[in-house]
C-alpha positions in Angstrom: -13.8 -8.9 2.7 -14.2 -5.1 2.3 -14.3 -3.5 -1.1 -10.9 -1.7 -2.4 -11.1 1.8 -1.0 -10.9 4.3 -3.9 -7.8 6.7 -3.7 -8.6 10.3 -5.0 -5.6 12.6 -5.6 -7.6 15.3 -7.8 -10.6 17.1 -6.6 -12.4 16.6 -10.2 -12.2 12.9 -9.7 -14.5 12.9 -6.4 -17.6 10.6 -6.2 -20.7 11.5 -7.7 -22.7 11.0 -4.6 -22.6 12.6 -0.9 -20.1 11.5 1.7 -19.8 11.5 5.2 -16.2 12.9 5.9 -13.3 13.1 8.2 -10.2 14.9 7.8 -6.8 14.3 9.6 -3.3 13.5 9.4 -4.1 10.0 10.6 -0.7 9.0 11.3 -0.9 5.3 12.9 -4.4 5.0 12.7 -4.8 4.5 16.5 -7.7 3.9 18.8 -8.8 7.6 18.6 -8.7 7.6 15.0 -10.6 4.4 14.6 -13.4 6.1 17.1 -13.6 9.0 14.9 -13.8 6.8 11.6 -16.5 4.7 13.1 -18.6 7.6 13.7 -18.1 8.6 10.3 -19.3 5.3 8.9 -22.4 5.6 11.1 -23.1 8.9 10.0 -22.4 7.7 6.2 -25.2 4.9 6.8 -27.6 7.3 8.7 -27.7 9.6 5.4 -27.4 6.9 2.9 -23.8 8.3 2.0 -20.4 6.8 1.3 -17.5 7.3 4.0 -14.5 9.4 3.2 -11.4 10.3 4.8 -9.2 13.0 3.6 -5.6 12.7 4.8 -2.2 14.0 3.4 0.7 12.6 1.5 3.1 13.7 4.1 2.9 15.0 7.6 2.1 18.7 7.0 4.6 19.7 9.7 7.3 18.4 7.1 6.2 21.6 5.1 5.3 24.1 7.9 7.9 23.7 10.1 10.6 20.9 8.6 13.1 21.2 11.4 10.6 19.8 14.2 8.4 17.6 12.0 8.0 14.2 13.7 9.0 10.9 12.4 6.0 8.8 11.3 4.3 5.7 12.5 3.0 4.6 9.2 3.8 5.1 5.5 1.1 6.5 3.2 0.7 2.8 1.8 0.2 1.6 5.2 -2.4 4.2 6.2 -4.3 3.3 3.1 -4.3 -0.5 4.0 -5.4 0.3 7.5 -8.1 2.6 6.2 -9.4 -0.2 3.7 -9.8 -2.7 6.7 -11.8 0.0 8.5 -14.3 -0.2 5.5 -13.6 3.3 4.2 -15.1 4.0 0.7 -13.1 6.7 -0.5 -9.8 8.3 0.7 -8.8 11.9 -0.6 -5.0 12.0 -0.4 -4.1 15.8 -0.4 -0.7 16.7 -1.9 0.5 19.0 1.0 3.0 21.5 -0.4 3.6 25.3 0.0 0.6 26.2 -1.8 -1.8 23.9 0.4 0.1 25.3 3.5 -0.9 28.9 2.4 -4.5 28.0 1.8 -7.1 29.3 4.0 -9.4 26.9 5.8 -12.4 28.2 3.9 -10.9 27.6 0.5 -9.7 24.1 1.5 -13.3 23.3 2.8 -14.9 24.6 -0.1 -12.7 22.7 -2.6 -12.3 19.4 -0.8 -15.4 18.9 1.4 -18.0 20.8 -0.7 -16.7 20.5 -4.3 -15.2 17.2 -4.4 -16.8 15.0 -1.6 -20.4 16.8 -1.5 -20.1 16.3 2.4 -23.2 15.5 4.5 -21.5 15.5 7.6 -17.9 16.2 8.6 -16.5 14.5 11.9 -13.4 15.4 13.4 -11.5 15.6 16.8 -12.4 18.0 19.1 -8.8 19.5 18.6 -8.8 19.4 15.3 -7.0 22.5 13.2 -6.4 23.0 9.4 -5.7 25.8 7.1 -3.2 28.9 7.0 -2.2 29.5 10.4 -4.4 26.4 11.5 -7.4 28.9 11.6 -9.8 26.2 10.7 -11.4 24.3 13.6 -14.7 22.6 14.7 -16.4 26.0 15.2 -15.3 27.3 11.7 -16.3 24.1 10.2 -19.9 24.1 12.0 -20.4 27.8 10.8 -19.0 26.8 7.1 -21.4 23.8 7.2 -24.6 25.8 8.1 -23.8 27.7 4.9 -22.9 24.6 2.6 -25.5 22.0 3.8 -23.3 19.6 6.0 -23.4 19.1 9.8 -20.2 19.3 11.8 -19.5 17.0 14.8 -16.5 17.3 17.1 -15.6 14.0 19.0 -13.9 14.3 22.5 -10.3 12.6 22.3 -10.1 9.1 23.5 -8.6 8.5 26.8 -5.7 6.0 27.5 -6.8 2.8 29.2 -3.5 2.8 30.9 -2.9 6.3 32.0 -5.6 8.2 34.2 -4.5 11.8 32.7 -3.7 10.8 29.1 -5.4 10.7 25.8 -4.5 8.5 22.6 -2.7 10.4 20.3 -0.1 10.0 17.7 2.4 12.2 19.7 2.0 9.9 22.8 2.5 6.8 20.6 5.6 8.3 19.1 6.7 9.0 22.6 6.1 5.2 23.6 7.8 3.8 20.4 10.7 6.1 20.6 11.4 5.0 24.3 11.2 1.2 23.3 7.6 0.9 25.2 6.0 -1.1 22.2 3.6 -2.7 24.5 2.3 0.9 25.6 2.2 1.8 21.9 0.3 -1.4 21.2 -2.5 -0.5 23.9 -3.1 2.7 21.7 -2.6 1.7 18.4 -4.9 -1.6 19.1 -2.2 -3.5 17.3 1.3 -4.2 17.6 3.7 -1.3 16.2 5.4 -2.2 12.9 8.3 -1.1 10.8 8.2 -1.6 7.2 11.1 -1.7 4.6 13.1 -3.8 2.1 15.6 -6.6 3.0 19.1 -5.6 1.8 22.6 -6.9 2.0 24.4 -6.2 5.1 28.1 -7.1 6.2 27.2 -10.8 6.8 28.5 -11.0 10.3 25.4 -12.5 11.6 26.0 -15.4 9.2 29.4 -16.0 10.7 28.0 -15.7 14.2 25.5 -18.5 13.6 22.7 -16.0 13.5 22.0 -15.1 10.0 19.8 -11.7 9.9 17.4 -10.0 7.5 18.7 -6.4 7.4 15.5 -4.5 7.0 16.0 -0.9 5.4 13.4 1.4 6.6 12.5 4.3 4.6 12.7 8.0 5.9 10.8 9.4 7.8 9.6 6.3 9.7 10.3 6.0 13.4 12.2 3.1 14.6 11.7 1.9 18.3 14.6 2.7 20.8 17.9 0.7 20.3 17.5 -2.7 21.9 16.7 -6.3 21.4 12.9 -7.2 20.6 10.9 -10.1 20.5 8.9 -9.7 17.2 7.1 -11.2 14.3 8.6 -11.0 10.7 5.9 -10.8 8.2 6.7 -11.8 4.5 4.7 -10.3 1.6 2.4 -13.2 1.5 1.2 -12.9 4.9 3.1 -15.6 6.5 4.8 -14.5 9.9 8.1 -15.9 11.5 9.1 -15.5 15.0 12.2 -13.1 15.3 14.5 -11.8 17.6 15.4 -8.4 16.3 18.2 -6.0 17.0 17.7 -2.3 16.5 20.6 -0.3 16.9 24.4 0.6 16.1 26.0 -2.6 16.9 28.5 -1.2 19.4 30.6 -4.4 19.7 31.7 -3.9 16.4 31.4 -0.3 15.4 31.9 2.9 17.4 30.7 5.5 15.0 27.4 3.9 13.2 25.6 7.2 11.9 22.0 5.6 12.3 20.3 2.6 14.0 19.7 -0.5 11.7 16.9 -3.2 12.0 18.4 -6.8 11.9 15.8 -9.7 12.3 16.9 -13.1 13.0 14.1 -15.6 12.0 13.8 -18.5 14.2 13.7 -21.7 12.6 14.1 -20.3 9.3 16.1 -21.0 6.2 15.9 -19.3 2.9 16.6 -16.1 0.9 14.8 -12.8 1.9 17.0 -10.5 -0.2 14.9 -8.0 -2.0 11.7 -8.6 -0.4 9.3 -6.3 1.5 9.2 -7.0 5.1 7.0 -5.9 8.0 8.5 -6.3 11.6 5.9 -6.1 14.2 7.6 -5.5 17.7 5.9 -7.5 20.5 8.3 -6.7 23.4 11.8 -5.1 24.3 14.0 -7.7 26.0 16.7 -5.5 26.9 18.9 -2.4 25.5 21.5 -2.8 23.1 24.8 -3.5 24.9 28.4 -3.4 24.0 30.3 -6.7 24.7 33.8 -7.5 25.4 34.1 -10.5 23.2 32.6 -12.2 20.3 31.6 -15.2 22.6 30.1 -13.3 25.1 27.9 -11.7 22.5 27.0 -15.0 20.9 26.1 -16.4 24.6 23.8 -13.3 25.0 22.2 -13.7 21.5 21.0 -17.4 22.6 19.6 -16.0 25.8 17.7 -13.5 23.7 16.3 -16.1 21.1 15.2 -18.4 24.3 13.4 -15.3 25.5 11.7 -14.5 22.4 10.6 -18.0 22.2 9.0 -17.7 25.7 7.4 -14.0 24.9 5.7 -15.5 21.6 4.6 -18.6 23.3 6.9 -20.8 21.3 8.6 -22.6 24.1 9.5 -26.3 23.1 
């Protein structure tokens, strides 16, 4: 069991000792991120230092270019949980606002890397940029580090095992999730992609069809998989998981103009009240696209087939 990660939100609350540090948005904590963090841990051990990750409370693009800011793979709480599992000692969560966006790379590095975390080593991806106008990069950090007693290491990006010409990136994972290719996303994440949210009351239509569902309200700006039916695991707050056939979509059989996609999870072999609890839906495989059926009977028949296929995918045949 790893020690709880120390979350720092004010530079004056930094650790007393020196740290090996990495910086990034770290949305998803994918295999590429994990490689950078592993190298940072190695450098920390080499120097007898702590391991620190600098990340942001929101995606910087949501401030710098909000109209084209991406949907996110992880909430901040998810990110912190994943970083703790990677044996990180400290996470400095930077409040990214208009003031930070206008800050020079040198000022940011001086305040955060030197003043707060007393960096001995800074490890980043080779394509890393930060600061006003994205002026900060590996070369700038190396020069700055020589003047402030830290080493800079720029790592090559991690290649995709399933693509000869691709690299693991949050952008590539978002594209896979948005297309419903959750298995491809899982290969880049190193785990099954998840959506998190709270179970809320719906229209109770599933109950009348014989398939009562947990309606999971996912917070903005998390990315949902493409509309469709998925074999998934529903994970409860206590860590127990239940097989689930999950619909992501707008229920076209009943509604013509749903404004946004919803998550409806039918838990197999489960009876109980889930309302109000925090849920995690882990998407294993997309079974089919969401369809409009000409009758309720046709929909129910197909739902039975979806449940049977979910059992097969999740290894629960009986």
